[in-house]
C-alpha positions, 0 to 999 in steps of 0.5 A: 131686545132680544135674548142671547142665544150662545152657540157655543157647543157644550164640548170646552175645546169647541167653544175655545180658540186652538192654540196656533190657528188664524182664524177668521173671527167673523165667519165664528159666528152667525147671524140668526133672525131676530136674535143675538147669538154668542159664542165664548172664545175664551173664558178664565179667571182673567176675564172673557172673549166672546164673539157676538152677532146681532140681527137688523133691530136687536140689542142688549139692553142698559147694564153694567159691569164690574171691568172694563170691556173693549168691543171690536166691531167686525162687521156692520156698524153699531150704537152704543149708548155709554152713559147717556152718550151715543157712539156709532162704531162700523167694521174696524172700530173698537170702542171702551166700555169703562167699568161700573158704567152702564150701556146699551148696544143696538143694530141698526143693521146687522152687525158682529162684534169681539167682546173683550172683558179684562178683569183687574186692569182698568183699561181706561187708564191706558187710553187717557191722553195726557196731553 
């Protein structure tokens, strides 16, 4: 698996979204050959929002996080393995990765994603089908 390269600048404002200004998320992070690139858009005690680009055949090895994470695929197609189950997601789709559950990501083709992690909120409860 590739080492994640962070595109964010050292100045705080350059790694944050500008208030009241629309942006095209997929244009805010670039692909780099043989790499995974990340750019933090927002980070505080409540959580963080990070853009990623994955070159073909790159990924993140299995790990877990202490809070739920939402992955929004912006471009391309991703394979996520969550608790041993492989899930394929493509542009326009979102996947929940529950807290404390092992997960990994793989790029069968180049893809970009937005990762939203909110500390203290169990988003899994929001998506439970009550029927």
